[in-house]
N, C-alpha and C positions, 0 to 999 in steps of 0.2 A: 518347616513342612513345605513341601513342594506342591504345585499344582496338579490336579488330576485332569487327563484328557480322555474324553469318551468318544467313540466313533460308532454311530449307528448305521449299518449297512442295510441291504435289501432282504433282512430276515424277519421282519415284523409282519404280523397279519394285517389284512385289509383295513380293520377298524382302527388299529394302531397308526397305520400310515395316514389315514384320514384325519386323525386326531392331530397330527403333527406336521401336515403337509406344508404349512405356512412358515414354519420355522426351520431356519437352516443352521444357525449357531446360537448357542446360548452360553453367556458367561456368568458364573455364580461366584460372588464374594471374592473377586480377583484382587489381590494385594500383590504389589511388586516393589522390592527393595533393591537399591544399588549403593554399595559401599556404606551399608548401614543407614542410608537415608530412604525414607518411604517415598516413593514416586506416585504410585496409585494404591488406593485403600478401599477394600470392600465394594469394588464395582460390579454391578449387575447389569446386563444388557442382553437383549434378544435381538437377533438379526434375522429378518423374514425374507423370503423369496421375493425378488423384484425391487427390493428396497435400495435406497441410496442414501448413505449415511456420511455426514462430514463431522470430524472432530476439529474444534478450534480452541485456542488458548494460547498464552504466551510461550515464547521459546523456552524449552526445557521442562514444560509442565507435564510431558509423558505421552504426548500424541504418537510419536514414532514408536515408543515402547509399546503402546496399547495395539498398534497395527501389527507388530511383529508377534505379539502374544496371540492375536486372532488368527494370524497366518500360521502359527505353530513353529516359528523361527526361533523363539525363546520360550521357556517356561517361566511362568509367574511364580513368586515365592509362595503364595497361598492361593486357594481357591480352585475351582474346576471350570473346565470348558468342554462342551459337548457339540460334536458335529453330527447332524442329521444327514443320512446318505453318506457320501464320501466325496465331497466338493472339490472341483479342481480350482486351486489358487493361482493366481498370477500376482506378482508384487513388483511394483515400480518404486525404488528408493529415491530419495531426494538427491543423494550423491551416488554416482555411478563410478566404479573403480576404472581407472585408465589401464589399457593393456595393449600389447603388441599386435593382437589380432585386428584385422579390419573389421568395419561394421558388418560387411556382407558375410565374412567368415563366422562372426559371432552369431548373426542372425541364422545363418545356415544350420549351425551345430545346436542352437536352442530349437530350431523348428524340428530337427530330428528327435531331440529329447521329448518333444510333445508328440512324437509319433505321426508327424506329417510327411507325406512322401515328397520325394525331391522336386517333382513338378509343382506341387502346391506351395512348397518353400519358396521356390522362384517367383511364382505368381504373387504370392503375398508380399515377398520383399519388394518387387517391382512396383506394385500398386501402393503399398503403404509408404514407401520412400518417396514416391511422386506426390502423395497426399500431403506429406509433411516436408516437402521441399528438401530433400535429403539425397536425391539421386547422385548428385555429383560428389558426395562424400562418402560413398558406400565402400569405396576401395582405398580409403585413407586409414592408416594405424589409428585405433581409437585413443591411444595415448596422446595424439596430436589434436583431438577434438575438443571444442569448448564444452563447458558444463550444459549449456542448453542444447547442443547437438547430441551429447551423451544421453540426456534425458529422452530426446527424440528417439534414438536407438532403443532405449529401454521400453518406451511406450510402444513402438513398433513390435518388439519381441513379445509384449503382453497382449497385442491384439492379433498376432498371427493365427492363434488358435483361441476361439471364444472361452473364456474361463467361466466357471460358475460364480466365482468371487474374484473381484479385481481390487487390489488394495494399492493405494496411490499415496505417497508421502511428498507433500508440497509440489504437486505435478506441474505447476505453471511458474515456479520460481525463476527458471531461466528461459522461458519460451517467448518468442516474438508474437506480435498480434495476430498475424495470419495463422501461425501455428495453434495458438490458443483457440481460435474459432474452429479450426479443423478438429481439434482435441475434444472440445465441448460437443461437436456434432457426432463424433465417434462414439463418445461415452453414452450420449443419449440414445444412440442407435442399439448399443449393447444392453441398455436398460429395457429397451423395447422387445429385445430378444430374450430377456430373462437373467441377465447377468447382475449380480449384486455388487454395487460400488460402495466402497468404504474408503475414505481419504482423509488425510490431515490437511488443513487448509487455512490460509489467512484471508484470501481474496473473497470478499462478500458477493461479487458478481458471479464467481464460479459456484459458490453454494447455491445462489439463486438460480442458476441455470441448471444445475445438475441435482442438487440434493433435496429430498423431501423431508429429511430429518437431520437436525443439527444439534450436537451436543458440545458443551464447553467443559474442558478439564480445568479445574481451578482448585488449588489447595488439596491435591490428591483425589479429588472427588469428581464425579461426572454428573453434569446438570443438562437436562433438555432445555433448548432455548425456543423451540418452535412447537410447542404443544397445540396442535390444531384443534383438538378435541375440547380444549378449555374454553373456546370461544362459543360453543354450543352450535349444534347442527353439523350436518355432514359437509365436507368439502370436496371439491373436484378439481382436477387438472385438465385443462382444455388445451388442445394442440391446434394451431392454425398455421395456414400458408397464406402468403400475401396473393391476392388477385392482381390482374393487370392494373386496375385503377383504384385499388383499395385505399381506404383512409381510416386512420385510427379514431374511433369515437371518443369524444372527450370523457365519457364516463369510464373508459378503459385506460385512459392515459396514465402513465407510471405503474401500470400493472403488468405490462407485457415484458417477457424476458426473451432475448434472442437466443436460440438454441440451433446454430447452424442455419439450415434454410427453412427452419420452423420457428414458431412463437408460442410461448407457454404462458398460461395464465391461470392462476389459482382462484377459484371462486366458491362462495358458500352456495348450498343447495338452493336457498330461496331466491337466488339472483341469477342462476345459471341460465334459465330459459330465456330471460330478458337479455342477457348479455350475449348469448349465442345468436339470438335473432337480430340484435344491433349489429354485431360484427358481420353477419352474413349480408345484411342490408348495405353495409359499407364496402361490400365487395371481397370480404375475406372467406377463405375456405376452410371449413371445419375438417380436421383430419383425424381426431381422436379425443376421447373422454375417459379419464381414469379417476377411481376413487381414491382421493389423496389419503384418506384415513386408513386405508388397508394396503399402503405400499410397503 
């Protein structure tokens, strides 16, 4: 039995749209087998707008397979997947194939496939290649580029037009520290603009910096690792910028995560006012507050 894929476009009435507005993708009883071996079994998952999900687990546990199923690149053996609306997917693989095209030629062609005009394609290539320290390599054949550089090219392609869903397979496995910081900053900006992020990942600091929900795949099953609701009370994510002479209060030590030029802190509702006041008193600038339980 093969999986069933449903797509819901803009043909529902207003009340139906309102009831599903937070849901973007649902997976129901997904099972996948490869060469008679069960990789994933009876997985259920709901992906909502503005959410950032990370899948972790040992090599070969099925993380990449699950990403490809969500993206529609492969069909699961059993189960169903439903897409609400008709989301634009961009997918960044862990290993990018080497080819004779230069990076500039590849990015130009992919930009056209995304319906970007020539001027916008050139602007995006120039800006993003500078951001990722790639400008001097744009006109080299991609078959001569390293794994980390090919990853950068793939990430740039995915960022040229903002997708509804961005899927990333081990995105930092070949990146230098400066590029990692740029990458984290770009992904958090996409989150603020509404892009759903779904990635497979081993790096804890990347999950802490980007993801609001983490699942582990173990023995074909999917387990949520960070059920915020289980601790009781609501949770909020606070975004701060450093002031000119800001200092980190002792009560906040170890709780801040660097996300580009911003700092992220997750707090419980009953401590939020006190921590915000303490941070402002120490010279920090509050730049945003999000409900962590509804991301």
